[in-house]
All heavy atoms as an XYZ file, in Angstrom:
842
protein
N      -1.500    -13.715     11.209
C      -0.470    -14.220     10.339
C      -0.734    -15.689     10.006
O      -0.537    -16.104      8.870
C       0.903    -14.041     10.979
C       2.022    -14.490     10.069
S       3.665    -14.037     10.630
C       3.916    -15.133     11.979
N      -1.211    -16.451     10.956
C      -1.474    -17.874     10.685
C      -2.592    -18.054      9.669
O      -2.554    -18.978      8.865
C      -1.791    -18.589     11.986
C      -0.573    -18.741     12.850
C      -0.848    -19.628     14.037
N       0.379    -19.835     14.740
C       0.520    -19.728     16.045
N      -0.513    -19.421     16.803
N       1.684    -19.919     16.613
N      -3.570    -17.166      9.702
C      -4.650    -17.239      8.717
C      -4.082    -16.991      7.322
O      -4.367    -17.710      6.372
C      -5.760    -16.206      9.030
C      -6.443    -16.554     10.350
C      -6.782    -16.151      7.907
C      -7.373    -15.467     10.851
N      -3.242    -15.973      7.196
C      -2.706    -15.598      5.897
C      -1.735    -16.621      5.337
O      -1.627    -16.788      4.125
C      -2.022    -14.236      5.981
C      -2.930    -13.072      6.366
C      -2.107    -11.795      6.500
C      -4.036    -12.889      5.365
N      -1.014    -17.318      6.197
C      -0.041    -18.307      5.729
C      -0.620    -19.715      5.624
O       0.053    -20.622      5.174
C       1.184    -18.349      6.672
O       0.749    -18.708      7.980
C       1.908    -17.017      6.674
N      -1.875    -19.890      6.061
C      -2.513    -21.198      5.961
C      -2.137    -22.161      7.067
O      -2.392    -23.357      6.974
N      -1.539    -21.669      8.158
C      -1.137    -22.554      9.251
C      -2.100    -22.480     10.439
O      -1.800    -23.018     11.499
C       0.287    -22.208      9.725
O       0.308    -20.844     10.167
C       1.303    -22.414      8.614
N      -3.269    -21.835     10.261
C      -4.254    -21.747     11.343
C      -4.762    -23.141     11.691
O      -4.930    -23.991     10.819
C      -5.413    -20.848     10.934
N      -5.002    -23.400     12.966
C      -5.396    -24.726     13.441
C      -6.824    -25.095     13.018
O      -7.157    -26.240     12.856
C      -5.296    -24.775     14.964
C      -3.903    -24.462     15.466
C      -3.171    -25.697     15.809
C      -1.864    -25.346     16.477
N      -0.734    -25.916     15.857
N      -7.705    -24.110     12.848
C      -9.108    -24.372     12.543
C      -9.384    -24.211     11.052
O      -8.878    -23.306     10.404
C     -10.001    -23.408     13.328
O     -11.335    -23.538     12.908
N     -10.227    -25.108     10.502
C     -10.645    -24.979      9.113
C     -11.721    -23.909      8.960
O     -12.043    -23.507      7.847
C     -11.190    -26.307      8.591
C     -10.098    -27.355      8.459
O      -8.921    -26.975      8.319
O     -10.428    -28.546      8.497
N     -12.290    -23.436     10.080
C     -13.382    -22.468     10.034
C     -12.873    -21.029      9.972
O     -13.657    -20.110      9.850
C     -14.274    -22.628     11.256
C     -14.909    -23.979     11.369
N     -14.432    -25.095     10.757
C     -16.009    -24.379     12.023
C     -15.197    -26.129     11.029
N     -16.163    -25.723     11.811
N     -11.571    -20.848     10.074
C     -10.985    -19.507     10.063
C     -10.662    -19.153      8.616
O     -10.024    -19.914      7.906
C      -9.703    -19.466     10.920
C      -9.075    -18.095     10.857
C     -10.021    -19.849     12.351
N     -11.126    -17.985      8.189
C     -10.822    -17.562      6.827
C     -10.572    -16.058      6.796
O     -10.920    -15.343      7.726
C     -11.973    -17.915      5.877
O     -13.129    -17.184      6.222
N      -9.991    -15.637      5.715
C      -9.710    -14.231      5.513
C     -10.089    -13.905      4.073
O      -9.696    -14.615      3.148
C      -8.221    -13.945      5.735
C      -7.884    -12.493      5.717
C      -7.940    -11.748      6.876
C      -7.524    -11.861      4.542
C      -7.637    -10.400      6.874
C      -7.215    -10.516      4.528
C      -7.275     -9.785      5.694
N     -10.880    -12.847      3.874
C     -11.321    -12.474      2.537
C     -10.441    -11.353      1.993
O     -10.234    -10.348      2.659
C     -12.760    -11.979      2.567
C     -13.760    -13.020      2.953
C     -15.166    -12.435      2.942
O     -15.450    -11.480      2.247
N     -16.031    -13.023      3.735
N      -9.928    -11.538      0.792
C      -9.215    -10.482      0.085
C     -10.140     -9.988     -1.012
O     -10.259    -10.605     -2.064
C      -7.910    -11.003     -0.531
C      -6.794    -11.125      0.451
C      -6.522    -12.338      1.065
C      -6.014    -10.028      0.767
C      -5.485    -12.451      1.968
C      -4.970    -10.133      1.675
C      -4.713    -11.349      2.282
N     -10.848     -8.886     -0.755
C     -11.752     -8.317     -1.740
C     -11.147     -7.027     -2.283
O     -11.229     -5.976     -1.638
C     -13.118     -8.034     -1.104
C     -13.859     -9.245     -0.529
C     -15.145     -8.812      0.153
C     -14.152    -10.238     -1.634
N     -10.512     -7.077     -3.460
C      -9.923     -5.865     -4.028
C     -10.999     -4.837     -4.362
O     -12.051     -5.182     -4.889
C      -9.236     -6.353     -5.302
C      -9.184     -7.829     -5.205
C     -10.281     -8.248     -4.284
N     -10.738     -3.572     -4.044
C     -11.663     -2.481     -4.346
C     -11.095     -1.557     -5.417
O     -11.843     -1.035     -6.227
C     -11.985     -1.672     -3.080
C     -12.654     -2.497     -1.992
C     -14.011     -2.985     -2.443
C     -14.689     -3.756     -1.323
N     -15.913     -4.384     -1.743
N      -9.784     -1.321     -5.397
C      -9.156     -0.474     -6.413
C      -7.819     -1.068     -6.836
O      -7.139     -1.736     -6.040
C      -8.894      0.967     -5.903
O      -7.953      0.923     -4.828
C     -10.176      1.649     -5.449
N      -7.452     -0.827     -8.089
C      -6.151     -1.212     -8.624
C      -5.627     -0.017     -9.407
O      -6.311      0.498    -10.301
C      -6.241     -2.445     -9.542
C      -6.790     -3.652     -8.768
C      -4.874     -2.761    -10.154
C      -7.070     -4.862     -9.641
N      -4.433      0.465     -9.040
C      -3.819      1.611     -9.715
C      -2.375      1.268    -10.049
O      -1.720      0.540     -9.303
C      -3.862      2.854     -8.817
C      -5.284      3.322     -8.572
O      -5.892      3.853     -9.522
O      -5.783      3.143     -7.445
N      -1.882      1.811    -11.153
C      -0.528      1.510    -11.626
C       0.270      2.803    -11.746
O      -0.209      3.795    -12.304
C      -0.573      0.794    -12.995
C       0.827      0.522    -13.511
C      -1.377     -0.492    -12.906
N       1.501      2.779    -11.199
C       2.442      3.888    -11.297
C       3.762      3.311    -11.790
O       4.565      2.827    -10.978
C       2.638      4.575     -9.937
C       1.369      5.176     -9.395
C       0.576      4.457     -8.514
C       0.972      6.447     -9.784
C      -0.599      4.994     -8.024
C      -0.207      6.989     -9.296
C      -0.995      6.269     -8.418
N       3.967      3.312    -13.090
C       5.186      2.731    -13.652
C       5.229      1.235    -13.369
O       4.322      0.499    -13.749
N       6.257      0.789    -12.649
C       6.394     -0.641    -12.335
C       5.721     -1.017    -11.015
O       5.810     -2.162    -10.585
C       7.878     -1.018    -12.282
O       8.513     -0.317    -11.223
N       5.043     -0.055    -10.368
C       4.375     -0.307     -9.085
C       2.876     -0.435     -9.301
O       2.242      0.417     -9.929
C       4.642      0.837     -8.075
C       6.137      1.083     -7.905
C       3.957      0.546     -6.739
C       6.902     -0.062     -7.275
N       2.297     -1.504     -8.776
C       0.848     -1.725     -8.819
C       0.338     -1.641     -7.384
O       0.830     -2.352     -6.506
C       0.495     -3.098     -9.424
C      -1.016     -3.323     -9.416
C       1.049     -3.225    -10.834
N      -0.642     -0.762     -7.138
C      -1.258     -0.627     -5.812
C      -2.644     -1.240     -5.855
O      -3.458     -0.888     -6.711
C      -1.367      0.845     -5.418
C      -0.049      1.596     -5.274
C      -0.314      3.073     -5.043
C       0.766      1.023     -4.130
N      -2.900     -2.168     -4.938
C      -4.205     -2.807     -4.835
C      -4.724     -2.570     -3.431
O      -4.059     -2.904     -2.451
C      -4.126     -4.330     -5.120
C      -5.511     -4.954     -5.076
C      -3.449     -4.601     -6.457
N      -5.924     -1.975     -3.336
C      -6.532     -1.694     -2.040
C      -7.793     -2.527     -1.909
O      -8.563     -2.667     -2.852
C      -6.880     -0.213     -1.933
C      -7.490      0.164     -0.604
C      -7.782      1.646     -0.508
O      -8.053      2.290     -1.531
O      -7.724      2.156      0.617
N      -7.980     -3.093     -0.719
C      -9.160     -3.913     -0.506
C      -9.489     -4.049      0.959
O      -8.955     -3.339      1.807
N     -10.396     -4.997      1.238
C     -10.837     -5.163      2.615
C     -11.338     -6.578      2.859
O     -11.543     -7.357      1.939
C     -11.939     -4.161      2.943
S     -13.457     -4.455      2.030
N     -11.502     -6.890      4.120
C     -12.229     -8.061      4.595
C     -13.376     -7.485      5.416
O     -13.192     -7.130      6.582
C     -11.340     -8.958      5.454
C     -12.080    -10.191      5.994
O     -13.327    -10.194      5.971
O     -11.409    -11.131      6.425
N     -14.562     -7.323      4.809
C     -15.658     -6.633      5.498
C     -16.153     -7.350      6.743
O     -16.623     -6.699      7.678
C     -16.749     -6.541      4.435
C     -16.416     -7.574      3.426
C     -14.928     -7.765      3.485
N     -16.019     -8.666      6.811
C     -16.498     -9.392      7.991
C     -15.637     -9.115      9.214
O     -16.103     -9.209     10.338
C     -16.556    -10.911      7.733
O     -15.249    -11.378      7.403
C     -17.513    -11.229      6.598
N     -14.370     -8.754      9.007
C     -13.458     -8.475     10.115
C     -13.137     -6.988     10.263
O     -12.322     -6.617     11.087
C     -12.147     -9.243      9.923
C     -12.312    -10.737      9.961
C     -10.967    -11.383      9.646
N     -11.067    -12.806      9.611
C     -10.811    -13.584     10.658
N     -10.427    -13.069     11.787
N     -10.927    -14.890     10.558
N     -13.727     -6.136      9.415
C     -13.440     -4.692      9.412
C     -11.946     -4.423      9.263
O     -11.363     -3.615      9.969
C     -13.978     -4.023     10.676
O     -15.380     -4.104     10.707
N     -11.317     -5.139      8.334
C      -9.892     -5.005      8.072
C      -9.715     -4.428      6.670
O     -10.377     -4.845      5.727
C      -9.179     -6.370      8.159
C      -9.232     -6.900      9.583
C      -7.739     -6.264      7.681
C      -8.717     -8.314      9.725
N      -8.829     -3.448      6.543
C      -8.467     -2.938      5.225
C      -7.003     -3.265      4.958
O      -6.224     -3.454      5.880
C      -8.678     -1.415      5.127
O      -7.806     -0.761      6.035
C     -10.116     -1.041      5.426
N      -6.649     -3.338      3.691
C      -5.277     -3.660      3.332
C      -4.902     -2.965      2.028
O      -5.761     -2.643      1.211
C      -5.062     -5.170      3.205
C      -6.072     -5.859      2.335
C      -7.237     -6.458      2.742
C      -6.025     -6.020      0.915
N      -7.903     -6.967      1.659
C      -7.187     -6.712      0.529
C      -5.123     -5.638     -0.067
C      -7.471     -7.036     -0.791
C      -5.402     -5.949     -1.391
C      -6.560     -6.652     -1.729
N      -3.604     -2.733      1.860
C      -3.036     -2.223      0.615
C      -1.833     -3.087      0.284
O      -0.992     -3.343      1.138
C      -2.601     -0.742      0.738
C      -1.934     -0.278     -0.549
C      -3.779      0.152      1.082
N      -1.780     -3.551     -0.960
C      -0.600     -4.251     -1.461
C       0.092     -3.332     -2.453
O      -0.570     -2.710     -3.301
C      -0.980     -5.537     -2.197
C      -1.439     -6.618     -1.296
N      -1.868     -7.828     -1.775
C      -1.538     -6.695      0.046
C      -2.216     -8.606     -0.756
N      -2.020     -7.940      0.347
N       1.403     -3.239     -2.367
C       2.216     -2.520     -3.350
C       3.125     -3.558     -4.004
O       4.010     -4.102     -3.354
C       3.035     -1.421     -2.678
N       2.844     -3.872     -5.251
C       3.614     -4.873     -5.984
C       4.569     -4.178     -6.934
O       4.189     -3.255     -7.646
C       2.709     -5.771     -6.825
C       1.601     -6.460     -6.100
C       1.581     -6.810     -4.779
C       0.356     -6.870     -6.645
N       0.390     -7.423     -4.483
C      -0.382     -7.476     -5.606
C      -0.220     -6.792     -7.898
C      -1.652     -7.996     -5.794
C      -1.485     -7.317     -8.093
C      -2.182     -7.920     -7.053
N       5.813     -4.630     -6.967
C       6.759     -4.191     -7.984
C       6.764     -5.260     -9.066
O       6.960     -6.443     -8.771
C       8.182     -4.029     -7.401
O       8.123     -3.082     -6.332
C       9.159     -3.552     -8.455
N       6.504     -4.850    -10.305
C       6.420     -5.789    -11.427
C       7.567     -5.514    -12.382
O       7.760     -4.384    -12.838
C       5.066     -5.649    -12.156
C       4.986     -6.620    -13.328
C       3.907     -5.875    -11.187
N       8.341     -6.563    -12.666
C       9.468     -6.471    -13.586
C       9.294     -7.524    -14.670
O       9.187     -8.714    -14.346
C      10.806     -6.697    -12.837
O      10.876     -5.785    -11.739
C      11.990     -6.492    -13.758
N       9.231     -7.102    -15.912
C       9.048     -8.019    -17.049
C       7.851     -8.951    -16.839
O       7.920    -10.143    -17.115
C      10.327     -8.840    -17.293
C      11.504     -7.968    -17.689
O      11.280     -6.949    -18.373
O      12.635     -8.294    -17.288
N       6.754     -8.408    -16.304
C       5.523     -9.176    -16.118
C       5.513    -10.093    -14.908
O       4.575    -10.855    -14.716
N       6.551    -10.022    -14.070
C       6.648    -10.880    -12.886
C       6.664    -10.006    -11.632
O       7.384     -8.999    -11.573
C       7.943    -11.738    -12.937
C       8.109    -12.557    -11.671
C       7.937    -12.631    -14.165
N       5.868    -10.387    -10.628
C       5.888     -9.658     -9.352
C       7.192    -10.000     -8.644
O       7.435    -11.151     -8.298
C       4.678    -10.025     -8.477
C       3.383     -9.611     -9.176
C       4.786     -9.349     -7.101
C       2.122    -10.096     -8.487
N       8.035     -8.985     -8.449
C       9.353     -9.216     -7.854
C       9.446     -8.745     -6.411
O      10.400     -9.082     -5.717
C      10.449     -8.519     -8.678
O      10.137     -7.122     -8.777
C      10.551     -9.124    -10.072
N       8.470     -7.939     -5.976
C       8.451     -7.481     -4.584
C       7.010     -7.203     -4.188
O       6.228     -6.696     -4.985
C       9.280     -6.205     -4.432
C       9.350     -5.685     -3.008
C      10.149     -4.384     -2.924
O      10.058     -3.526     -3.779
N      10.930     -4.253     -1.861
N       6.676     -7.550     -2.943
C       5.342     -7.273     -2.402
C       5.503     -6.575     -1.065
O       6.253     -7.038     -0.204
C       4.521     -8.575     -2.201
C       3.193     -8.269     -1.532
C       4.302     -9.286     -3.518
N       4.834     -5.442     -0.930
C       4.744     -4.752      0.362
C       3.279     -4.766      0.751
O       2.410     -4.496     -0.069
C       5.262     -3.315      0.252
C       6.775     -3.268      0.147
C       7.244     -1.907     -0.189
N       7.156     -1.811     -1.657
C       7.584     -0.798     -2.360
N       8.092      0.249     -1.764
N       7.493     -0.787     -3.664
N       3.012     -5.076      2.014
C       1.636     -5.279      2.463
C       1.379     -4.427      3.699
O       2.196     -4.411      4.616
C       1.472     -6.766      2.791
C       0.099     -7.193      3.110
C       0.046     -8.708      3.238
O       0.801     -9.290      4.046
O      -0.744     -9.307      2.516
N       0.262     -3.711      3.686
C      -0.087     -2.820      4.794
C      -1.507     -3.134      5.229
O      -2.427     -3.129      4.405
C       0.025     -1.354      4.349
C       1.369     -1.033      3.747
C       1.571     -1.101      2.374
C       2.442     -0.706      4.561
C       2.807     -0.833      1.824
C       3.687     -0.433      4.013
C       3.862     -0.494      2.645
O       5.088     -0.238      2.098
N      -1.699     -3.424      6.526
C      -3.021     -3.729      7.073
C      -3.451     -2.627      8.018
O      -2.660     -2.153      8.834
C      -3.002     -5.070      7.839
C      -3.153     -6.250      6.943
C      -2.062     -6.812      6.338
C      -4.409     -6.777      6.694
C      -2.196     -7.893      5.502
C      -4.552     -7.861      5.851
C      -3.452     -8.423      5.259
N      -4.719     -2.230      7.903
C      -5.300     -1.220      8.793
C      -4.382     -0.014      8.944
O      -4.114      0.450     10.035
C      -5.655     -1.813     10.146
C      -6.858     -2.731     10.053
O      -7.563     -2.754      9.051
N      -7.100     -3.485     11.089
N      -3.911      0.473      7.807
C      -3.016      1.625      7.755
C      -3.518      2.572      6.680
O      -3.881      2.149      5.594
C      -1.578      1.185      7.404
O      -1.133      0.272      8.395
C      -0.625      2.353      7.332
N      -3.540      3.850      7.003
C      -3.884      4.868      6.016
C      -2.612      5.179      5.242
O      -1.664      5.742      5.787
C      -4.422      6.116      6.716
O      -4.708      7.103      5.769
N      -2.579      4.795      3.978
C      -1.358      4.895      3.185
C      -1.445      6.064      2.198
O      -2.449      6.220      1.507
C      -1.124      3.591      2.417
C       0.195      3.454      1.678
C       1.356      3.397      2.661
C       0.196      2.218      0.806
N      -0.404      6.883      2.176
C      -0.266      7.958      1.194
C       0.976      7.660      0.384
O       2.036      7.370      0.936
C      -0.126      9.329      1.890
O      -1.301      9.581      2.657
C       0.066     10.436      0.875
N       0.851      7.730     -0.944
C       1.979      7.451     -1.828
C       2.434      8.760     -2.449
O       1.630      9.548     -2.951
C       1.582      6.452     -2.935
C       2.735      6.216     -3.894
C       1.128      5.131     -2.305
N       3.739      9.000     -2.394
C       4.344     10.161     -3.045
C       5.390      9.647     -4.012
O       5.924      8.550     -3.829
C       4.946     11.138     -2.009
O       5.337     12.332     -2.671
C       6.116     10.533     -1.285
N       5.666     10.409     -5.031
C       6.563      9.939     -6.080
C       7.772     10.855     -6.194
O       7.627     12.071     -6.333
C       5.806      9.906     -7.398
S       6.531      8.831     -8.606
N       8.947     10.282     -6.093
C      10.198     10.997     -6.297
C      10.723     10.626     -7.674
O      10.756      9.454     -8.025
C      11.261     10.594     -5.266
C      10.972     11.071     -3.877
C      10.669     10.169     -2.873
C      11.020     12.415     -3.572
C      10.419     10.597     -1.587
C      10.765     12.856     -2.288
C      10.463     11.946     -1.297
N      11.182     11.628     -8.438
C      11.825     11.346     -9.723
C      13.263     10.972     -9.494
O      13.815     11.198     -8.418
N      13.884     10.428    -10.523
C      15.307     10.123    -10.426
C      16.071     11.436    -10.410
O      15.850     12.312    -11.233
C      15.748      9.250    -11.590
C      15.182      7.863    -11.511
C      15.740      6.986    -12.581
C      15.163      5.599    -12.421
N      15.685      4.668    -13.402
N      16.974     11.573     -9.483
C      17.716     12.817     -9.290
C      19.199     12.587     -9.577
O      19.744     11.529     -9.285
C      17.576     13.306     -7.838
C      16.141     13.491     -7.387
C      15.630     14.833     -7.775
C      14.249     15.054     -7.197
N      13.443     15.909     -8.013
N      19.819     13.612    -10.105
C      21.272     13.586    -10.236
C      21.854     14.224     -8.976
O      21.137     14.833     -8.187
C      21.735     14.383    -11.472
O      21.394     15.754    -11.277
C      21.094     13.855    -12.741
N      23.140     14.108     -8.781
C      23.773     14.689     -7.593
C      23.550     16.200     -7.553
O      23.310     16.768     -6.505
C      25.263     14.357     -7.555
C      25.945     14.791     -6.270
C      25.332     14.146     -5.026
O      24.941     12.994     -5.040
N      25.219     14.903     -3.948
N      23.596     16.864     -8.718
C      23.393     18.320     -8.729
C      21.951     18.665     -8.363
O      21.699     19.680     -7.732
C      23.755     18.907    -10.093
O      22.908     18.368    -11.094
N      20.970     17.826     -8.761
C      19.580     18.059     -8.381
C      19.412     17.950     -6.876
O      18.713     18.745     -6.261
C      18.641     17.042     -9.047
C      18.527     17.235    -10.548
O      18.765     18.365    -11.022
O      18.206     16.251    -11.230
N      20.056     16.955     -6.279
C      19.921     16.724     -4.842
C      20.518     17.882     -4.053
O      19.944     18.351     -3.081
C      20.578     15.382     -4.440
C      19.784     14.229     -5.063
C      20.643     15.231     -2.927
C      20.446     12.886     -4.930
N      21.660     18.391     -4.495
C      22.307     19.466     -3.748
C      21.540     20.782     -3.859
O      21.708     21.667     -3.036
C      23.744     19.654     -4.206
O      23.766     20.039     -5.575
N      20.669     20.903     -4.882
C      19.925     22.153     -5.049
C      18.612     22.160     -4.273
O      17.924     23.167     -4.258
C      19.651     22.402     -6.535
O      18.751     21.430     -7.029
N      18.242     21.046     -3.642
C      16.991     20.983     -2.884
C      17.175     21.717     -1.570
O      18.117     21.471     -0.830
C      16.576     19.519     -2.617
C      16.271     18.819     -3.938
C      15.375     19.455     -1.688
C      16.008     17.345     -3.789
N      16.274     22.621     -1.281
C      16.322     23.332     -0.010
C      15.036     23.036      0.758
O      13.965     22.988      0.164
C      16.448     24.853     -0.228
O      15.365     25.298     -1.038
C      17.761     25.195     -0.893
N      15.127     22.831      2.055
C      13.928     22.553      2.842
C      12.983     23.730      2.796
O      13.421     24.866      2.652
C      14.471     22.336      4.261
C      15.931     22.117      4.100
C      16.345     22.788      2.825
N      11.677     23.582      2.947
C      11.026     22.282      3.042
C      10.811     21.660      1.667
O      10.468     22.353      0.726
C       9.689     22.614      3.686
C       9.403     24.009      3.237
C      10.743     24.691      3.098
N      11.045     20.374      1.563
C      10.851     19.627      0.324
C       9.385     19.245      0.221
O       8.851     18.597      1.120
C      11.738     18.383      0.331
C      11.609     17.449     -0.870
C      12.025     18.184     -2.142
C      12.487     16.229     -0.670
N       8.730     19.671     -0.838
C       7.317     19.346     -1.024
C       7.203     18.152     -1.954
O       7.701     18.192     -3.076
C       6.555     20.535     -1.603
C       5.121     20.227     -1.868
N       4.221     20.000     -0.853
C       4.446     20.093     -3.020
C       3.045     19.743     -1.383
N       3.156     19.797     -2.707
N       6.583     17.087     -1.483
C       6.393     15.874     -2.269
C       4.891     15.612     -2.361
O       4.300     15.068     -1.422
C       7.086     14.686     -1.610
S       8.840     14.938     -1.382
N       4.264     16.021     -3.449
C       2.812     15.861     -3.543
C       2.410     14.390     -3.557
O       3.125     13.547     -4.082
C       2.463     16.541     -4.867
C       3.722     16.504     -5.662
C       4.846     16.558     -4.664
N       1.263     14.107     -2.967
C       0.789     12.727     -2.977
C       0.190     12.417     -4.338
O      -0.441     13.263     -4.969
C      -0.232     12.489     -1.865
O      -1.426     13.166     -2.144
N       0.433     11.194     -4.806
C      -0.130     10.749     -6.078
C      -1.251      9.735     -5.863
O      -1.988      9.413     -6.777
C       0.956     10.147     -7.002
C       1.952     11.218     -7.417
C       1.669      8.972     -6.353
N      -1.371      9.237     -4.619
C      -2.408      8.252     -4.303
C      -2.603      8.213     -2.801
O      -1.647      8.331     -2.043
C      -1.974      6.869     -4.811
C      -2.996      5.804     -4.687
C      -3.942      5.477     -5.608
C      -3.175      4.901     -3.591
N      -4.704      4.431     -5.149
C      -4.245      4.063     -3.912
C      -2.538      4.730     -2.370
C      -4.695      3.064     -3.065
C      -2.979      3.738     -1.517
C      -4.046      2.915     -1.873
N      -3.841      8.054     -2.356
C      -4.140      7.898     -0.932
C      -5.168      6.793     -0.759
O      -6.117      6.695     -1.529
C      -4.697      9.192     -0.351
C      -3.681     10.304     -0.288
C      -4.234     11.557      0.371
O      -5.211     11.439      1.147
O      -3.697     12.628      0.105
N      -4.964      5.957      0.261
C      -5.943      4.907      0.537
C      -7.249      5.554      0.978
O      -7.268      6.579      1.642
C      -5.422      3.920      1.583
O      -5.038      4.587      2.759
N      -8.345      4.928      0.590
C      -9.652      5.490      0.908
C     -10.454      4.615      1.856
O     -11.372      5.099      2.503
C     -10.460      5.702     -0.377
O     -10.672      4.460     -1.033
N     -10.127      3.350      1.956
C     -10.946      2.439      2.757
C     -10.886      2.673      4.260
O     -11.899      2.504      4.925
C     -10.596      0.987      2.435
C     -11.005      0.548      1.031
C     -10.531     -0.866      0.761
C     -12.497      0.645      0.838
N      -9.742      3.070      4.858
C      -9.766      3.290      6.311
C     -10.815      4.321      6.730
O     -11.383      4.218      7.805
C      -8.359      3.791      6.635
C      -7.509      3.176      5.586
C      -8.387      3.170      4.343
N     -11.101      5.291      5.877
C     -12.108      6.299      6.212
C     -13.505      5.703      6.283
O     -14.377      6.213      6.968
C     -12.084      7.429      5.175
C     -10.764      8.153      5.167
O     -10.077      8.206      6.182
N     -10.388      8.685      4.026
N     -13.737      4.629      5.559
C     -15.061      4.009      5.525
C     -15.324      3.093      6.716
O     -16.452      2.826      7.052
C     -15.220      3.190      4.246
C     -15.170      4.038      3.010
C     -15.361      3.193      1.798
N     -14.987      3.955      0.617
C     -14.739      3.411     -0.535
N     -14.802      2.108     -0.688
N     -14.411      4.159     -1.565
N     -14.289      2.588      7.333
C     -14.448      1.631      8.424
C     -14.875      2.321      9.715
O     -15.522      1.722     10.555
C     -13.144      0.817      8.626
C     -13.254     -0.115      9.805
C     -12.829      0.029      7.363
N     -14.547      3.591      9.871
C     -14.952      4.329     11.066
C     -13.993      4.193     12.237
O     -14.332      4.483     13.359
N     -12.788      3.721     11.956
C     -11.765      3.572     13.002
C     -10.650      4.561     12.710
O     -10.522      5.101     11.625
C     -11.174      2.168     12.986
C     -12.129      1.058     13.289
C     -11.399     -0.270     13.199
C     -12.306     -1.437     13.455
N     -11.593     -2.704     13.283
N      -9.807      4.762     13.699
C      -8.614      5.567     13.515
C      -7.453      4.636     13.182
O      -7.248      3.624     13.846
C      -8.312      6.345     14.796
O      -7.125      7.061     14.655
N      -6.703      4.962     12.114
C      -5.593      4.129     11.696
C      -4.308      4.943     11.668
O      -4.341      6.143     11.406
C      -5.830      3.582     10.275
C      -6.875      2.533     10.197
C      -8.102      2.804      9.624
C      -6.639      1.260     10.684
C      -9.071      1.832      9.545
C      -7.605      0.290     10.610
C      -8.826      0.566     10.040
N      -3.166      4.303     11.889
C      -1.901      5.016     11.745
C      -1.680      5.386     10.289
O      -2.157      4.692      9.391
C      -0.856      4.000     12.223
C      -1.505      2.670     12.078
C      -2.977      2.892     12.256
N      -0.978      6.472     10.045
C      -0.680      6.906      8.691
C       0.746      6.561      8.326
O       1.638      6.512      9.159
N       0.957      6.304      7.045
C       2.277      5.937      6.541
C       2.448      6.553      5.150
O       1.499      6.581      4.363
C       2.396      4.414      6.444
C       3.723      3.833      5.999
C       4.795      4.088      7.059
C       3.592      2.346      5.756
N       3.645      7.043      4.863
C       3.954      7.575      3.531
C       4.885      6.597      2.836
O       5.922      6.217      3.372
C       4.608      8.973      3.626
C       5.029      9.441      2.226
C       3.661      9.963      4.259
N       4.499      6.194      1.627
C       5.313      5.315      0.805
C       5.869      6.145     -0.335
O       5.114      6.727     -1.111
C       4.464      4.163      0.266
C       5.121      3.214     -0.733
C       6.305      2.495     -0.099
C       4.107      2.216     -1.278
N       7.189      6.250     -0.426
C       7.840      7.024     -1.477
C       8.253      6.092     -2.607
O       8.958      5.117     -2.378
C       9.048      7.758     -0.925
N       7.785      6.409     -3.796
C       8.139      5.609     -4.979
C       9.200      6.307     -5.778
O       9.258      7.499     -5.849
C       6.913      5.395     -5.861
C       5.718      4.727     -5.225
C       4.609      4.611     -6.234
C       6.077      3.373     -4.676
């Protein structure tokens, strides 16, 4: 965290943000990248409103799967019966390349 916020005590400590993919889903921009020297992968999920980033979600060393929910009315919600199938629209690919095991997380848009 100190490296990312610029409060690290040493000038020799650095962190590389090398974007590998950029994908857009409506107002959500997903950027996946890595720091190859540290074997770290990351995904940023930015919410963009009127050309301005209004929210940032950041995931490090996590296998991220994104699923998309449409806007539902109350009658749509009451008609859903388990199991609810939510197909993935995007999956991170970099954790597979690092050769480590990472926790998985589902991000619902």
